[in-house]
DRENDO-1510 file (C-alpha; in Angstrom, 1 decimal, always signed):
<recs>
REC; n; res; u; v; w
REC; 1; UNK; -261.3; -312.8; +89.0 .
REC; 2; UNK; -262.8; -311.6; +92.1 .
REC; 3; UNK; -259.9; -310.1; +94.1 .
REC; 4; UNK; -257.6; -307.3; +93.7 .
REC; 5; UNK; -254.4; -307.5; +91.4 .
REC; 6; UNK; -251.7; -305.0; +91.7 .
REC; 7; UNK; -250.0; -304.1; +88.3 .
REC; 8; UNK; -247.2; -302.0; +87.0 .
REC; 9; UNK; -247.8; -299.6; +84.1 .
REC; 10; UNK; -245.1; -298.5; +81.6 .
REC; 11; UNK; -243.2; -295.3; +82.2 .
REC; 12; UNK; -245.0; -292.4; +80.7 .
REC; 13; UNK; -241.7; -290.5; +79.9 .
REC; 14; UNK; -240.5; -293.2; +77.5 .
REC; 15; UNK; -243.8; -293.1; +75.6 .
REC; 16; UNK; -243.7; -289.4; +75.7 .
REC; 17; UNK; -240.3; -289.4; +73.9 .
REC; 18; UNK; -241.5; -291.9; +71.4 .
REC; 19; UNK; -244.7; -289.8; +70.8 .
REC; 20; UNK; -242.4; -286.6; +70.2 .
REC; 21; UNK; -240.3; -288.5; +67.9 .
REC; 22; UNK; -243.2; -289.7; +65.7 .
REC; 23; UNK; -244.5; -286.1; +65.6 .
REC; 24; UNK; -241.2; -284.7; +64.6 .
REC; 25; UNK; -240.8; -287.4; +61.8 .
REC; 26; UNK; -244.2; -286.8; +60.4 .
REC; 27; UNK; -243.7; -283.0; +60.2 .
REC; 28; UNK; -240.0; -283.3; +59.0 .
REC; 29; UNK; -240.7; -285.9; +56.4 .
REC; 30; UNK; -243.8; -283.9; +55.0 .
REC; 31; UNK; -241.8; -280.6; +54.8 .
REC; 32; UNK; -238.6; -282.0; +53.4 .
REC; 33; UNK; -240.4; -284.4; +50.8 .
REC; 34; UNK; -243.6; -282.6; +50.4 .
REC; 35; UNK; -245.3; -285.9; +50.4 .
REC; 36; UNK; -248.6; -286.2; +52.4 .
REC; 37; UNK; -247.9; -289.8; +53.2 .
REC; 38; UNK; -245.9; -288.8; +56.2 .
REC; 39; UNK; -248.9; -287.4; +57.8 .
REC; 40; UNK; -250.1; -291.0; +58.4 .
REC; 41; UNK; -247.7; -291.1; +61.2 .
REC; 42; UNK; -250.0; -288.9; +63.2 .
REC; 43; UNK; -252.4; -292.0; +63.4 .
REC; 44; UNK; -250.2; -293.7; +65.9 .
REC; 45; UNK; -249.8; -290.4; +67.5 .
REC; 46; UNK; -253.5; -290.1; +68.1 .
REC; 47; UNK; -253.7; -293.7; +69.3 .
REC; 48; UNK; -250.8; -293.4; +71.8 .
REC; 49; UNK; -251.8; -290.1; +73.3 .
REC; 50; UNK; -254.8; -291.2; +75.4 .
REC; 51; UNK; -252.7; -294.0; +77.2 .
REC; 52; UNK; -251.1; -291.4; +79.3 .
REC; 53; UNK; -252.2; -291.0; +83.0 .
REC; 54; UNK; -250.9; -290.1; +86.4 .
REC; 55; UNK; -251.3; -291.6; +89.9 .
REC; 56; UNK; -251.1; -289.2; +92.8 .
REC; 57; UNK; -249.8; -290.3; +96.2 .
REC; 58; UNK; -252.2; -292.4; +98.2 .
REC; 59; UNK; -254.1; -292.8; +95.0 .
REC; 60; UNK; -254.9; -295.6; +92.4 .
REC; 61; UNK; -256.2; -296.4; +89.0 .
REC; 62; UNK; -258.5; -299.4; +88.3 .
REC; 63; UNK; -257.8; -300.6; +84.7 .
REC; 64; UNK; -260.5; -302.4; +82.7 .
REC; 65; UNK; -260.5; -303.6; +79.1 .
REC; 66; UNK; -263.8; -304.1; +77.4 .
REC; 67; UNK; -265.4; -305.0; +80.7 .
REC; 68; UNK; -262.6; -307.2; +82.0 .
REC; 69; UNK; -260.5; -306.2; +85.1 .
REC; 70; UNK; -256.9; -306.1; +84.4 .
REC; 71; UNK; -255.5; -304.8; +87.5 .
REC; 72; UNK; -254.9; -301.8; +89.8 .
REC; 73; UNK; -252.0; -299.4; +89.7 .
REC; 74; UNK; -251.1; -298.0; +93.1 .
REC; 75; UNK; -247.5; -296.8; +92.5 .
REC; 76; UNK; -247.6; -293.0; +92.1 .
REC; 77; UNK; -246.1; -291.3; +89.1 .
REC; 78; UNK; -246.6; -290.7; +85.4 .
REC; 79; UNK; -247.5; -293.8; +83.4 .
REC; 80; UNK; -248.6; -295.1; +80.0 .
REC; 81; UNK; -251.0; -298.0; +79.5 .
REC; 82; UNK; -253.0; -299.4; +76.8 .
REC; 83; UNK; -255.2; -296.5; +75.5 .
REC; 84; UNK; -258.2; -298.8; +75.2 .
REC; 85; UNK; -258.1; -299.2; +79.1 .
REC; 86; UNK; -260.8; -297.4; +80.8 .
REC; 87; UNK; -259.4; -296.2; +84.1 .
REC; 88; UNK; -261.2; -295.5; +87.4 .
REC; 89; UNK; -259.7; -293.4; +90.0 .
REC; 90; UNK; -260.0; -294.5; +93.6 .
REC; 91; UNK; -258.4; -292.7; +96.4 .
REC; 92; UNK; -256.6; -294.6; +99.1 .
REC; 93; UNK; -256.4; -291.7; +101.7 .
REC; 94; UNK; -258.1; -291.9; +105.0 .
REC; 95; UNK; -261.4; -290.1; +105.2 .
REC; 96; UNK; -263.6; -289.0; +108.1 .
REC; 97; UNK; -267.5; -289.5; +108.0 .
REC; 98; UNK; -269.6; -287.6; +110.4 .
REC; 99; UNK; -273.1; -289.1; +110.2 .
REC; 100; UNK; -276.2; -287.1; +110.8 .
REC; 101; UNK; -277.9; -287.1; +114.1 .
REC; 102; UNK; -280.4; -290.1; +114.0 .
REC; 103; UNK; -283.5; -290.5; +116.0 .
REC; 104; UNK; -283.7; -294.1; +117.3 .
REC; 105; UNK; -284.9; -296.1; +120.1 .
REC; 106; UNK; -282.7; -297.5; +122.8 .
REC; 107; UNK; -283.1; -300.9; +124.4 .
REC; 108; UNK; -285.8; -299.7; +126.6 .
REC; 109; UNK; -287.7; -298.0; +123.9 .
REC; 110; UNK; -286.7; -294.4; +124.7 .
REC; 111; UNK; -286.2; -292.1; +121.6 .
REC; 112; UNK; -282.6; -290.9; +121.5 .
REC; 113; UNK; -280.4; -288.8; +119.1 .
REC; 114; UNK; -277.2; -290.3; +118.2 .
REC; 115; UNK; -274.5; -289.8; +115.6 .
REC; 116; UNK; -271.2; -291.7; +114.8 .
REC; 117; UNK; -267.7; -290.4; +113.7 .
REC; 118; UNK; -266.2; -293.0; +111.3 .
REC; 119; UNK; -262.5; -293.0; +110.0 .
REC; 120; UNK; -262.2; -295.1; +106.9 .
REC; 121; UNK; -260.2; -295.9; +103.8 .
REC; 122; UNK; -260.3; -298.1; +100.6 .
REC; 123; UNK; -258.3; -301.2; +101.1 .
REC; 124; UNK; -259.4; -303.4; +98.3 .
REC; 125; UNK; -259.9; -301.5; +95.0 .
REC; 126; UNK; -261.6; -304.4; +93.3 .
REC; 127; UNK; -264.3; -304.7; +95.8 .
REC; 128; UNK; -264.7; -301.0; +96.0 .
REC; 129; UNK; -265.0; -300.6; +92.3 .
REC; 130; UNK; -267.1; -303.7; +91.4 .
REC; 131; UNK; -268.7; -305.3; +94.5 .
REC; 132; UNK; -270.9; -302.2; +95.3 .
REC; 133; UNK; -272.5; -299.6; +93.1 .
REC; 134; UNK; -271.3; -296.6; +95.0 .
REC; 135; UNK; -268.6; -297.3; +97.7 .
REC; 136; UNK; -268.9; -293.8; +99.4 .
REC; 137; UNK; -272.7; -294.0; +99.5 .
REC; 138; UNK; -272.3; -297.7; +100.8 .
REC; 139; UNK; -270.3; -296.4; +103.7 .
REC; 140; UNK; -272.9; -293.9; +104.8 .
REC; 141; UNK; -275.9; -296.2; +104.5 .
REC; 142; UNK; -274.2; -299.1; +106.2 .
REC; 143; UNK; -272.8; -297.0; +109.2 .
REC; 144; UNK; -276.4; -295.6; +109.8 .
REC; 145; UNK; -277.8; -299.1; +109.8 .
REC; 146; UNK; -274.9; -300.1; +112.3 .
REC; 147; UNK; -275.7; -297.3; +114.5 .
REC; 148; UNK; -279.6; -298.2; +114.7 .
REC; 149; UNK; -278.8; -301.8; +115.4 .
REC; 150; UNK; -276.3; -300.8; +118.1 .
REC; 151; UNK; -278.6; -298.4; +119.8 .
REC; 152; UNK; -281.2; -301.0; +120.1 .
REC; 153; UNK; -279.0; -303.2; +122.0 .
REC; 154; UNK; -277.9; -300.8; +124.9 .
REC; 155; UNK; -279.9; -298.6; +127.2 .
REC; 156; UNK; -279.2; -295.0; +127.2 .
REC; 157; UNK; -278.7; -294.9; +131.0 .
REC; 158; UNK; -279.6; -297.3; +133.9 .
REC; 159; UNK; -279.2; -296.5; +137.5 .
REC; 160; UNK; -281.0; -299.6; +138.7 .
REC; 161; UNK; -278.1; -301.9; +137.4 .
REC; 162; UNK; -274.7; -300.1; +137.4 .
REC; 163; UNK; -272.9; -303.2; +136.1 .
REC; 164; UNK; -274.9; -303.0; +132.9 .
REC; 165; UNK; -273.2; -301.2; +130.0 .
REC; 166; UNK; -275.1; -298.3; +128.8 .
REC; 167; UNK; -274.6; -295.9; +125.8 .
REC; 168; UNK; -273.6; -293.1; +128.3 .
REC; 169; UNK; -271.6; -295.0; +130.9 .
REC; 170; UNK; -270.1; -297.8; +128.9 .
REC; 171; UNK; -268.8; -295.8; +125.9 .
REC; 172; UNK; -265.5; -297.7; +125.5 .
REC; 173; UNK; -267.3; -301.0; +125.2 .
REC; 174; UNK; -270.0; -299.6; +122.9 .
REC; 175; UNK; -267.4; -298.1; +120.6 .
REC; 176; UNK; -265.5; -301.3; +120.3 .
REC; 177; UNK; -268.9; -303.0; +119.4 .
REC; 178; UNK; -269.7; -300.3; +116.9 .
REC; 179; UNK; -266.4; -300.6; +115.2 .
REC; 180; UNK; -267.0; -304.5; +115.0 .
REC; 181; UNK; -270.3; -304.1; +113.6 .
REC; 182; UNK; -269.3; -301.4; +110.9 .
REC; 183; UNK; -266.2; -303.3; +110.0 .
REC; 184; UNK; -268.2; -306.4; +109.2 .
REC; 185; UNK; -270.8; -304.4; +107.1 .
REC; 186; UNK; -268.1; -302.6; +105.1 .
REC; 187; UNK; -265.9; -305.6; +104.4 .
REC; 188; UNK; -267.6; -306.6; +101.3 .
REC; 189; UNK; -266.8; -303.1; +99.7 .
REC; 190; UNK; -263.1; -303.4; +100.5 .
REC; 191; UNK; -263.3; -300.8; +103.2 .
REC; 192; UNK; -261.0; -300.7; +106.2 .
REC; 193; UNK; -262.4; -299.0; +109.3 .
REC; 194; UNK; -259.6; -297.4; +111.3 .
REC; 195; UNK; -262.0; -295.9; +114.0 .
REC; 196; UNK; -265.6; -295.8; +114.9 .
REC; 197; UNK; -267.0; -293.9; +117.8 .
REC; 198; UNK; -270.1; -292.1; +119.1 .
REC; 199; UNK; -269.9; -288.5; +118.4 .
REC; 200; UNK; -273.2; -287.2; +119.8 .
REC; 201; UNK; -275.6; -288.9; +122.3 .
REC; 202; UNK; -278.8; -287.3; +123.8 .
REC; 203; UNK; -282.3; -287.9; +124.5 .
REC; 204; UNK; -284.8; -286.8; +121.9 .
REC; 205; UNK; -286.3; -283.3; +122.5 .
REC; 206; UNK; -289.8; -284.7; +123.4 .
REC; 207; UNK; -288.7; -286.7; +126.4 .
REC; 208; UNK; -285.4; -284.8; +127.2 .
REC; 209; UNK; -286.9; -282.8; +130.2 .
REC; 210; UNK; -288.8; -285.6; +131.7 .
REC; 211; UNK; -285.7; -287.8; +131.4 .
REC; 212; UNK; -283.7; -285.1; +133.2 .
REC; 213; UNK; -286.2; -284.9; +136.0 .
REC; 214; UNK; -285.8; -288.6; +136.5 .
REC; 215; UNK; -282.0; -288.6; +136.5 .
REC; 216; UNK; -282.3; -285.7; +139.1 .
REC; 217; UNK; -284.7; -287.8; +141.2 .
REC; 218; UNK; -282.6; -290.9; +141.0 .
REC; 219; UNK; -279.5; -288.9; +141.9 .
REC; 220; UNK; -281.2; -287.5; +144.9 .
REC; 221; UNK; -282.3; -290.8; +146.1 .
REC; 222; UNK; -279.0; -292.3; +145.7 .
REC; 223; UNK; -277.5; -289.3; +147.6 .
REC; 224; UNK; -280.1; -289.7; +150.4 .
REC; 225; UNK; -279.3; -293.4; +150.6 .
REC; 226; UNK; -275.6; -292.6; +151.2 .
REC; 227; UNK; -276.5; -289.9; +153.8 .
REC; 228; UNK; -278.8; -292.2; +155.7 .
REC; 229; UNK; -276.2; -294.9; +155.7 .
REC; 230; UNK; -273.4; -292.6; +156.9 .
REC; 231; UNK; -275.7; -291.2; +159.6 .
REC; 232; UNK; -276.7; -294.6; +160.9 .
REC; 233; UNK; -273.0; -295.7; +161.3 .
REC; 234; UNK; -272.2; -292.3; +163.1 .
REC; 235; UNK; -275.2; -292.8; +165.6 .
REC; 236; UNK; -274.1; -296.4; +166.3 .
REC; 237; UNK; -270.6; -295.2; +166.8 .
REC; 238; UNK; -271.7; -292.3; +169.3 .
REC; 239; UNK; -273.7; -294.8; +171.3 .
REC; 240; UNK; -270.9; -297.2; +171.6 .
REC; 241; UNK; -268.5; -294.5; +172.8 .
REC; 242; UNK; -270.9; -293.2; +175.4 .
REC; 243; UNK; -271.4; -296.8; +176.7 .
REC; 244; UNK; -267.8; -297.7; +176.8 .
REC; 245; UNK; -266.7; -294.4; +178.5 .
REC; 246; UNK; -269.8; -294.5; +180.7 .
REC; 247; UNK; -270.4; -290.8; +180.2 .
REC; 248; UNK; -274.1; -291.2; +180.9 .
REC; 249; UNK; -276.5; -294.2; +181.4 .
REC; 250; UNK; -279.2; -294.2; +178.9 .
REC; 251; UNK; -282.4; -296.4; +179.0 .
REC; 252; UNK; -284.0; -297.6; +175.9 .
REC; 253; UNK; -286.4; -294.7; +175.8 .
REC; 254; UNK; -283.7; -292.1; +176.0 .
REC; 255; UNK; -281.4; -293.9; +173.5 .
REC; 256; UNK; -284.4; -293.7; +171.0 .
REC; 257; UNK; -284.8; -290.0; +171.7 .
REC; 258; UNK; -281.1; -289.5; +171.2 .
REC; 259; UNK; -281.2; -291.6; +167.8 .
REC; 260; UNK; -284.1; -289.6; +166.7 .
REC; 261; UNK; -282.5; -286.3; +167.3 .
REC; 262; UNK; -279.1; -287.2; +165.8 .
REC; 263; UNK; -280.9; -288.7; +162.8 .
REC; 264; UNK; -282.8; -285.3; +162.4 .
REC; 265; UNK; -279.4; -283.3; +162.7 .
REC; 266; UNK; -277.4; -285.6; +160.3 .
REC; 267; UNK; -280.1; -286.0; +157.5 .
REC; 268; UNK; -281.7; -282.5; +157.6 .
REC; 269; UNK; -281.5; -280.3; +154.5 .
REC; 270; UNK; -281.4; -277.2; +156.8 .
REC; 271; UNK; -279.0; -276.2; +159.6 .
REC; 272; UNK; -280.5; -277.1; +163.2 .
REC; 273; UNK; -281.1; -274.7; +165.9 .
REC; 274; UNK; -279.5; -276.0; +169.3 .
REC; 275; UNK; -281.9; -276.0; +172.3 .
REC; 276; UNK; -280.0; -275.8; +175.7 .
REC; 277; UNK; -281.7; -277.9; +178.3 .
REC; 278; UNK; -281.1; -276.5; +181.7 .
REC; 279; UNK; -283.2; -279.0; +183.6 .
REC; 280; UNK; -283.2; -282.7; +183.8 .
REC; 281; UNK; -283.2; -285.2; +180.9 .
REC; 282; UNK; -287.0; -285.6; +181.3 .
REC; 283; UNK; -288.0; -281.8; +181.3 .
</recs>
């Protein structure tokens, strides 16, 4: 047998009544008759007693008889089963796992710190009990392995290609890929993954300051590009309006001077100081 089998155990209350009747009969018979043979009735009492067990809500008991899997009791309540059964308790509740911050290399080889938050529960008690040695430790180890593999498939950030998914900008896609990877790894242990997402993401301390300066530089270059692009459009529009309304006739040299002055005004970091020309355009 290599799959889970759900079984029903006998009611514990019924066997509790039987147990009390046996005890009463043994004591009553011994007292009334004075014969010690009635004390032999305590033998089945001792045999029946270990068979009682309880199953809490969202809990289960895996039953094994001399190394042979007999089934899993998932119904909650007070039960009795063969006293020779060994019973392993496995919780079916959802659990959170917040992994440690791992230092790994991203797709570009940059060291980063990353951790993952996992919500999981046991779905197949047979696999959890017998396919792996310790299913809780298995979840931790395989989750860390999945995070390391995922980090190597994506760059932390990439300003050169905005369409490429990165760990920082494509978080939704990365979480979907992470959940798929973790689910495949934990399936052999009978674990169902409800959610897997990145909980912490940052550059490693040794390169954090350098990468911050790089991000700032790339942001400044991108902003400058937008400013220049807008300034060129404004200068072009100004020249077109002057030409259409015939406000002033400008030769090529004066157009170049006007373009130069407008670009300085529009692209400069500081406020400009106007100069009033009371002479001609050439003085």
